[in-house]
C-alpha positions as CSV (number, residue, x, y, z in Angstrom):
1,M,-18.7,-20.0,70.0
2,A,-15.3,-20.2,68.5
3,L,-16.0,-23.9,68.2
4,A,-19.3,-23.2,66.9
5,L,-17.0,-21.0,63.9
6,L,-14.5,-24.0,64.1
7,A,-17.1,-26.6,63.3
8,C,-18.9,-24.7,60.2
9,A,-15.1,-24.4,59.0
10,H,-14.9,-28.0,58.7
11,R,-18.3,-29.2,57.8
12,G,-18.4,-31.5,55.2
13,P,-20.9,-32.1,52.4
14,P,-25.0,-31.9,53.6
15,P,-26.3,-35.1,54.2
16,G,-28.0,-37.0,52.1
17,P,-26.7,-38.8,48.4
18,P,-24.4,-37.3,46.4
19,P,-25.2,-34.9,43.6
20,D,-25.9,-35.7,40.2
21,A,-22.7,-36.2,38.0
22,V,-23.6,-33.3,35.9
23,E,-25.0,-30.9,38.6
24,L,-21.6,-31.3,40.8
25,L,-19.6,-30.4,37.4
26,Q,-22.1,-27.4,37.1
27,R,-21.5,-26.4,40.5
28,A,-17.9,-26.6,40.8
29,T,-17.6,-25.0,37.3
30,A,-19.4,-21.9,38.8
31,A,-17.7,-21.9,41.7
32,H,-14.3,-21.4,40.1
33,R,-15.5,-18.9,37.7
34,V,-12.8,-16.1,39.6
35,P,-10.5,-15.0,39.2
36,A,-10.3,-14.2,35.3
37,T,-6.6,-13.1,35.4
38,M,-3.8,-13.8,37.8
39,V,0.2,-12.9,38.8
40,C,2.6,-14.4,40.9
41,D,5.8,-15.7,41.8
42,A,7.1,-18.8,41.7
43,K,9.4,-21.9,43.0
44,A,9.6,-24.8,40.6
45,F,11.5,-28.1,41.5
46,V,11.8,-30.2,38.4
47,D,13.1,-33.7,38.2
48,A,12.9,-35.1,34.5
49,P,14.8,-36.0,31.7
50,K,14.9,-32.9,30.3
51,N,14.8,-29.3,31.8
52,G,15.3,-30.7,35.3
53,G,16.2,-28.7,38.7
54,R,14.8,-25.6,40.2
55,Y,13.7,-22.4,38.8
56,A,12.5,-19.1,39.6
57,L,9.5,-18.3,37.7
58,H,7.2,-15.0,37.2
59,I,3.8,-16.1,36.1
60,A,1.1,-14.1,34.3
61,L,-2.4,-15.7,33.1
62,K,-5.3,-14.8,31.5
63,R,-8.6,-17.3,31.4
64,P,-8.8,-19.6,29.0
65,A,-5.8,-19.9,27.7
66,S,-3.4,-16.7,28.2
67,L,-0.2,-17.6,29.4
68,H,3.5,-15.6,30.2
69,I,6.3,-17.2,32.1
70,E,9.5,-15.6,32.8
71,A,12.3,-18.4,34.0
72,L,14.8,-16.2,36.1
73,S,18.7,-16.4,36.5
74,P,20.0,-16.4,40.2
75,L,19.9,-12.7,39.7
76,G,16.5,-11.9,39.1
77,D,16.5,-11.1,35.4
78,P,14.8,-13.4,32.4
79,A,16.6,-16.2,31.7
80,A,13.8,-17.3,28.8
81,V,10.2,-16.2,28.2
82,L,7.6,-17.9,27.1
83,V,4.2,-16.7,26.0
84,A,0.9,-18.8,24.9
85,D,-2.4,-17.1,23.4
86,K,-5.1,-18.3,21.1
87,G,-3.8,-21.6,20.1
88,R,0.0,-19.9,19.6
89,F,3.4,-20.2,21.1
90,A,6.9,-18.3,21.1
91,L,9.7,-19.0,23.6
92,L,12.6,-16.5,23.7
93,D,15.8,-18.6,25.0
94,L,18.3,-15.7,26.0
95,R,20.8,-18.5,27.1
96,N,21.3,-19.7,23.4
97,N,19.7,-16.7,21.6
98,V,16.9,-18.6,19.7
99,F,13.3,-17.5,19.2
100,Y,11.1,-20.4,19.1
101,Q,7.4,-20.3,17.7
102,G,4.3,-22.4,16.4
103,P,1.3,-24.1,18.2
104,S,0.9,-23.9,21.3
105,T,1.0,-28.1,22.1
106,P,1.9,-30.1,25.7
107,E,5.7,-30.1,23.9
108,N,6.3,-26.7,22.9
109,L,5.2,-25.7,26.1
110,S,7.4,-28.3,27.7
111,R,10.4,-26.4,26.4
112,L,10.5,-24.1,29.5
113,L,8.3,-25.5,32.5
114,P,7.8,-29.9,31.5
115,A,4.1,-30.4,31.9
116,P,2.0,-32.8,29.5
117,L,-0.4,-30.1,29.6
118,R,-2.4,-27.8,27.3
119,D,-2.3,-24.3,27.6
120,E,-5.6,-23.9,29.0
121,E,-5.4,-27.1,31.2
122,L,-2.6,-25.6,32.8
123,V,-3.9,-21.9,33.4
124,A,-7.3,-24.0,34.9
125,L,-5.1,-25.5,37.7
126,L,-3.1,-23.1,38.0
127,T,-6.4,-20.9,39.3
128,G,-7.7,-23.9,40.5
129,A,-10.3,-24.9,38.5
130,I,-11.2,-28.0,37.1
131,P,-9.5,-28.7,33.9
132,D,-11.5,-29.1,30.4
133,L,-11.6,-32.8,29.1
134,P,-12.4,-32.6,25.2
135,G,-15.1,-34.3,24.2
136,G,-15.8,-35.7,27.8
137,E,-19.1,-35.6,29.9
138,P,-19.7,-36.2,33.7
139,V,-20.5,-39.9,34.4
140,S,-20.4,-40.2,37.7
141,S,-20.5,-38.4,41.6
142,K,-19.6,-39.9,44.7
143,R,-18.9,-38.9,48.6
144,Q,-15.5,-39.5,49.1
145,G,-14.8,-38.0,52.9
146,D,-15.8,-34.9,53.3
147,G,-15.7,-34.2,49.5
148,Y,-16.7,-36.0,46.2
149,L,-15.5,-37.4,43.5
150,L,-16.7,-36.5,40.3
151,V,-15.4,-38.9,37.3
152,V,-15.3,-37.2,33.8
153,E,-15.4,-39.5,30.5
154,S,-14.4,-39.2,26.4
155,A,-14.0,-41.9,23.8
156,R,-10.4,-41.9,24.7
157,E,-9.9,-40.6,28.1
158,R,-11.1,-40.5,31.5
159,Q,-10.6,-37.6,34.4
160,E,-11.5,-38.0,37.9
161,V,-11.5,-35.4,40.0
162,D,-11.5,-35.4,44.1
163,L,-12.8,-32.1,45.5
164,G,-13.6,-30.7,48.8
165,G,-16.7,-30.2,50.5
166,D,-16.6,-26.8,49.6
167,L,-15.9,-27.4,45.9
168,R,-12.1,-26.8,46.2
169,V,-10.0,-28.8,43.8
170,D,-7.7,-31.1,45.3
171,E,-6.4,-33.0,42.8
172,V,-7.1,-34.4,39.0
173,R,-6.0,-37.5,37.4
174,R,-5.8,-38.0,33.7
175,K,-5.7,-41.4,32.5
176,N,-6.4,-43.2,29.3
177,S,-8.9,-45.3,27.8
178,Q,-6.8,-48.6,29.4
179,G,-6.9,-46.9,33.0
180,A,-2.8,-46.0,32.8
181,L,-2.5,-42.6,34.9
182,L,-1.0,-39.8,32.0
183,W,-0.7,-37.2,34.8
184,A,-2.1,-36.6,37.7
185,V,-2.0,-32.6,39.8
186,H,-2.4,-32.8,43.9
187,L,-3.7,-28.6,44.5
188,D,-2.8,-27.8,47.8
189,D,-2.9,-24.9,50.6
190,H,-5.8,-23.2,48.7
191,D,-6.2,-19.1,49.0
192,D,-9.6,-18.2,49.1
193,K,-8.6,-14.5,48.9
194,S,-10.1,-13.8,45.3
195,G,-13.5,-15.5,45.9
196,A,-12.2,-18.8,44.4
197,Q,-10.2,-21.6,46.0
198,V,-6.4,-21.0,44.4
199,P,-3.4,-22.9,45.1
200,R,0.0,-22.2,46.5
201,L,1.1,-25.8,46.3
202,L,1.0,-28.4,43.4
203,H,2.4,-31.2,42.9
204,L,2.4,-32.5,39.2
205,S,3.8,-36.4,38.6
206,A,3.4,-37.7,34.6
207,P,4.5,-41.5,35.0
208,V,5.0,-41.2,31.1
209,S,7.4,-38.7,30.9
210,R,9.1,-40.0,34.3
211,T,8.3,-36.4,35.7
212,E,7.5,-34.7,38.5
213,V,7.4,-31.1,39.2
214,D,6.6,-29.0,42.3
215,L,5.1,-25.5,42.3
216,R,4.9,-23.0,45.0
217,L,3.4,-19.9,44.6
218,R,3.7,-16.4,46.2
219,N,2.9,-13.3,45.8
220,T,-0.6,-14.3,44.1
221,E,-2.8,-11.3,42.5
222,T,-5.8,-12.3,41.2
223,G,-8.3,-9.6,38.7
224,L,-5.7,-7.1,37.7
225,P,-6.2,-5.5,34.3
226,A,-4.7,-8.2,31.8
227,S,-2.7,-6.1,28.7
228,P,-3.1,-7.8,24.9
229,Q,1.2,-7.2,24.9
230,M,1.4,-9.5,28.0
231,F,0.9,-12.5,25.6
232,F,2.6,-11.5,22.9
233,L,6.7,-11.7,22.0
234,G,8.0,-10.3,19.1
235,V,11.3,-11.2,17.9
236,P,14.6,-9.6,19.0
237,K,16.9,-8.6,15.9
238,G,19.5,-10.9,15.6
239,M,17.9,-13.9,17.4
240,Q,17.9,-17.4,15.6
241,I,14.3,-17.7,15.0
242,E,13.1,-21.7,14.9
243,E,9.4,-22.7,13.3
244,V,8.1,-25.8,15.6
245,P,5.5,-28.4,14.7
Protein backbone atom coordinates (compact mmCIF):
# COMPACT_ATOMS: atom_id res chain seq x y z
CA MET A 1 0.00 0.00 0.00
CA ALA A 2 2.81 2.38 0.87
CA LEU A 3 4.42 1.79 -2.52
CA ALA A 4 1.10 2.40 -4.26
CA LEU A 5 0.59 5.67 -2.40
CA LEU A 6 4.14 6.76 -3.24
CA ALA A 7 3.56 6.00 -6.91
CA CYS A 8 0.36 8.05 -6.90
CA ALA A 9 2.10 10.98 -5.20
CA HIS A 10 4.75 11.10 -7.96
CA ARG A 11 2.49 10.27 -10.90
CA GLY A 12 2.94 12.61 -13.85
CA PRO A 13 0.21 13.99 -16.10
CA PRO A 14 -2.17 11.48 -17.65
CA PRO A 15 -1.09 9.88 -20.94
CA GLY A 16 -2.28 11.23 -24.24
CA PRO A 17 -1.82 14.44 -26.22
CA PRO A 18 -1.09 17.68 -24.34
CA PRO A 19 -4.11 19.80 -23.46
CA ASP A 20 -5.07 22.79 -25.53
CA ALA A 21 -3.18 25.89 -24.35
CA VAL A 22 -6.38 27.77 -23.52
CA GLU A 23 -7.70 24.81 -21.53
CA LEU A 24 -4.39 24.37 -19.68
CA LEU A 25 -4.28 28.04 -18.68
CA GLN A 26 -7.88 27.84 -17.46
CA ARG A 27 -7.13 24.73 -15.41
CA ALA A 28 -3.96 26.20 -13.92
CA THR A 29 -5.73 29.48 -13.10
CA ALA A 30 -8.57 27.60 -11.39
CA ALA A 31 -6.07 25.52 -9.39
CA HIS A 32 -4.59 28.71 -7.92
CA ARG A 33 -7.68 30.74 -7.05
CA VAL A 34 -6.67 30.39 -3.39
CA PRO A 35 -5.24 31.68 -1.17
CA ALA A 36 -6.98 35.05 -1.35
CA THR A 37 -4.85 36.40 1.52
CA MET A 38 -1.49 35.44 2.98
CA VAL A 39 0.87 36.58 5.73
CA CYS A 40 4.39 35.28 6.30
CA ASP A 41 7.86 36.06 7.53
CA ALA A 42 10.68 36.00 5.01
CA LYS A 43 14.40 36.23 4.56
CA ALA A 44 15.55 38.06 1.45
CA PHE A 45 19.03 37.67 -0.01
CA VAL A 46 19.55 40.36 -2.63
CA ASP A 47 22.40 40.83 -5.10
CA ALA A 48 21.68 44.07 -6.96
CA PRO A 49 23.31 47.43 -7.80
CA LYS A 50 20.92 49.10 -5.31
CA ASN A 51 19.38 47.82 -2.07
CA GLY A 52 21.53 44.71 -2.04
CA GLY A 53 22.07 42.72 1.15
CA ARG A 54 20.12 40.50 3.52
CA TYR A 55 16.74 41.52 4.89
CA ALA A 56 14.28 40.13 7.37
CA LEU A 57 10.77 40.83 6.09
CA HIS A 58 7.20 40.53 7.22
CA ILE A 59 4.78 40.25 4.28
CA ALA A 60 1.00 40.52 4.10
CA LEU A 61 -0.93 40.43 0.84
CA LYS A 62 -4.39 40.27 -0.61
CA ARG A 63 -5.12 39.26 -4.15
CA PRO A 64 -5.08 40.59 -6.74
CA ALA A 65 -2.61 43.41 -6.00
CA SER A 66 -2.51 44.55 -2.35
CA LEU A 67 0.82 44.41 -0.52
CA HIS A 68 2.22 45.27 2.90
CA ILE A 69 5.94 44.62 3.36
CA GLU A 70 7.96 45.52 6.44
CA ALA A 71 11.75 45.44 6.36
CA LEU A 72 12.98 44.72 9.87
CA SER A 73 16.10 45.84 11.70
CA PRO A 74 18.40 43.25 13.35
CA LEU A 75 16.41 43.87 16.55
CA GLY A 76 13.11 43.11 14.80
CA ASP A 77 11.86 46.71 14.59
CA PRO A 78 10.50 48.14 11.32
CA ALA A 79 13.18 49.96 9.31
CA ALA A 80 10.91 50.58 6.34
CA VAL A 81 7.27 49.85 5.48
CA LEU A 82 5.86 49.58 1.97
CA VAL A 83 2.21 49.32 0.96
CA ALA A 84 0.57 49.02 -2.44
CA ASP A 85 -3.17 49.01 -3.06
CA LYS A 86 -5.48 50.00 -5.93
CA GLY A 87 -2.54 51.16 -8.05
CA ARG A 88 -1.04 53.42 -5.37
CA PHE A 89 2.22 53.01 -3.49
CA ALA A 90 3.67 54.40 -0.26
CA LEU A 91 6.99 53.75 1.42
CA LEU A 92 7.83 54.88 4.93
CA ASP A 93 11.63 54.95 5.13
CA LEU A 94 12.41 55.25 8.81
CA ARG A 95 16.14 55.06 8.15
CA ASN A 96 16.15 58.35 6.22
CA ASN A 97 12.95 59.93 7.60
CA VAL A 98 11.33 60.10 4.13
CA PHE A 99 7.79 59.19 3.07
CA TYR A 100 7.52 58.29 -0.62
CA GLN A 101 4.17 58.11 -2.41
CA GLY A 102 3.04 57.62 -6.00
CA PRO A 103 1.85 54.92 -8.41
CA SER A 104 2.70 51.30 -7.63
CA THR A 105 5.10 50.84 -10.55
CA PRO A 106 7.87 48.22 -10.55
CA GLU A 107 10.38 51.05 -10.12
CA ASN A 108 8.66 52.32 -6.98
CA LEU A 109 8.15 48.86 -5.49
CA SER A 110 11.87 48.23 -6.06
CA ARG A 111 12.70 51.01 -3.62
CA LEU A 112 12.38 48.37 -0.90
CA LEU A 113 12.84 44.99 -2.61
CA PRO A 114 14.49 45.30 -6.04
CA ALA A 115 12.50 43.27 -8.56
CA PRO A 116 11.13 44.36 -11.97
CA LEU A 117 7.62 43.17 -11.09
CA ARG A 118 4.24 44.86 -10.97
CA ASP A 119 2.25 44.60 -7.75
CA GLU A 120 -0.13 41.96 -9.15
CA GLU A 121 2.81 39.93 -10.51
CA LEU A 122 4.53 39.89 -7.12
CA VAL A 123 1.30 38.90 -5.34
CA ALA A 124 0.64 36.11 -7.85
CA LEU A 125 4.14 34.64 -7.57
CA LEU A 126 4.19 34.76 -3.77
CA THR A 127 0.95 32.77 -3.71
CA GLY A 128 2.20 30.30 -6.33
CA ALA A 129 -0.09 31.50 -9.14
CA ILE A 130 0.62 32.41 -12.76
CA PRO A 131 1.06 36.19 -13.14
CA ASP A 132 -1.12 37.80 -15.76
CA LEU A 133 0.54 38.98 -18.97
CA PRO A 134 -1.37 42.12 -20.02
CA GLY A 135 -2.89 41.58 -23.44
CA GLY A 136 -1.53 38.03 -23.54
CA GLU A 137 -3.17 34.98 -25.09
CA PRO A 138 -2.18 31.33 -24.62
CA VAL A 139 -0.52 30.18 -27.86
CA SER A 140 0.98 26.75 -27.15
CA SER A 141 1.35 23.96 -24.62
CA LYS A 142 3.35 20.75 -24.59
CA ARG A 143 4.40 18.00 -22.25
CA GLN A 144 7.65 18.59 -20.43
CA GLY A 145 8.93 15.82 -18.17
CA ASP A 146 6.16 15.05 -15.69
CA GLY A 147 4.45 18.37 -16.37
CA TYR A 148 3.80 20.97 -19.03
CA LEU A 149 5.24 24.03 -20.73
CA LEU A 150 2.61 26.73 -21.32
CA VAL A 151 3.36 29.76 -23.51
CA VAL A 152 1.38 33.01 -23.41
CA GLU A 153 2.15 35.87 -25.80
CA SER A 154 1.19 39.51 -26.20
CA ALA A 155 2.23 41.96 -28.91
CA ARG A 156 5.31 42.92 -26.89
CA GLU A 157 6.16 40.06 -24.55
CA ARG A 158 6.22 36.29 -24.17
CA GLN A 159 5.64 34.36 -20.94
CA GLU A 160 6.76 30.75 -20.51
CA VAL A 161 5.37 28.80 -17.55
CA ASP A 162 6.71 25.45 -16.34
CA LEU A 163 3.91 23.51 -14.63
CA GLY A 164 4.11 20.31 -12.64
CA GLY A 165 1.76 17.42 -13.31
CA ASP A 166 -0.31 18.63 -10.35
CA LEU A 167 -0.38 22.11 -11.97
CA ARG A 168 1.97 23.67 -9.42
CA VAL A 169 3.92 26.58 -10.92
CA ASP A 170 7.63 25.69 -11.02
CA GLU A 171 9.02 28.59 -13.05
CA VAL A 172 7.87 31.67 -14.95
CA ARG A 173 10.03 33.36 -17.59
CA ARG A 174 9.12 36.75 -19.10
CA LYS A 175 10.81 37.68 -22.40
CA ASN A 176 10.58 40.60 -24.79
CA SER A 177 9.45 40.27 -28.40
CA GLN A 178 13.05 39.56 -29.49
CA GLY A 179 13.32 36.64 -27.06
CA ALA A 180 15.62 38.33 -24.53
CA LEU A 181 14.94 37.35 -20.93
CA LEU A 182 13.47 40.18 -18.85
CA TRP A 183 13.07 38.16 -15.66
CA ALA A 184 12.61 34.61 -14.44
CA VAL A 185 11.22 33.36 -11.12
CA HIS A 186 11.80 29.80 -9.95
CA LEU A 187 9.39 28.50 -7.28
CA ASP A 188 10.22 25.54 -5.05
CA ASP A 189 9.30 23.63 -1.88
CA HIS A 190 5.56 24.07 -2.42
CA ASP A 191 3.13 23.80 0.50
CA ASP A 192 -0.40 22.60 -0.30
CA LYS A 193 -2.05 23.11 3.08
CA SER A 194 -3.94 26.18 1.80
CA GLY A 195 -5.61 24.10 -0.89
CA ALA A 196 -3.17 25.43 -3.52
CA GLN A 197 0.54 25.02 -4.15
CA VAL A 198 2.23 27.93 -2.31
CA PRO A 199 6.03 28.12 -2.63
CA ARG A 200 8.34 28.44 0.36
CA LEU A 201 11.34 29.30 -1.80
CA LEU A 202 11.51 31.78 -4.69
CA HIS A 203 14.48 32.85 -6.76
CA LEU A 204 14.24 35.84 -9.09
CA SER A 205 16.78 36.58 -11.79
CA ALA A 206 16.63 39.83 -13.82
CA PRO A 207 19.63 40.03 -16.19
CA VAL A 208 18.86 43.54 -17.47
CA SER A 209 19.08 45.07 -14.00
CA ARG A 210 21.75 42.58 -12.82
CA THR A 211 19.49 41.53 -9.97
CA GLU A 212 19.23 38.20 -8.13
CA VAL A 213 16.81 37.77 -5.23
CA ASP A 214 16.30 34.72 -3.03
CA LEU A 215 13.17 34.72 -0.85
CA ARG A 216 12.64 32.13 1.86
CA LEU A 217 9.14 32.19 3.33
CA ARG A 218 8.19 30.78 6.72
CA ASN A 219 5.36 30.97 9.27
CA THR A 220 2.95 31.24 6.35
CA GLU A 221 -0.73 31.64 7.13
CA THR A 222 -3.41 31.84 4.47
CA GLY A 223 -7.07 32.78 4.26
CA LEU A 224 -7.07 35.20 7.19
CA PRO A 225 -9.37 38.25 7.02
CA ALA A 226 -7.51 41.26 5.64
CA SER A 227 -8.21 44.69 7.12
CA PRO A 228 -8.16 47.58 4.60
CA GLN A 229 -5.96 49.45 7.08
CA MET A 230 -3.23 46.88 6.45
CA PHE A 231 -2.69 48.39 3.00
CA PHE A 232 -2.82 52.07 3.99
CA LEU A 233 -0.02 54.26 5.31
CA GLY A 234 -0.60 57.67 6.86
CA VAL A 235 2.15 60.29 6.83
CA PRO A 236 3.75 60.63 10.29
CA LYS A 237 4.18 64.15 11.62
CA GLY A 238 7.48 65.74 10.76
CA MET A 239 8.21 63.29 7.97
CA GLN A 240 9.62 64.60 4.68
CA ILE A 241 7.21 63.76 1.83
CA GLU A 242 8.49 62.94 -1.63
CA GLU A 243 6.14 62.44 -4.58
CA VAL A 244 7.53 59.92 -7.05
CA PRO A 245 6.34 59.31 -10.64
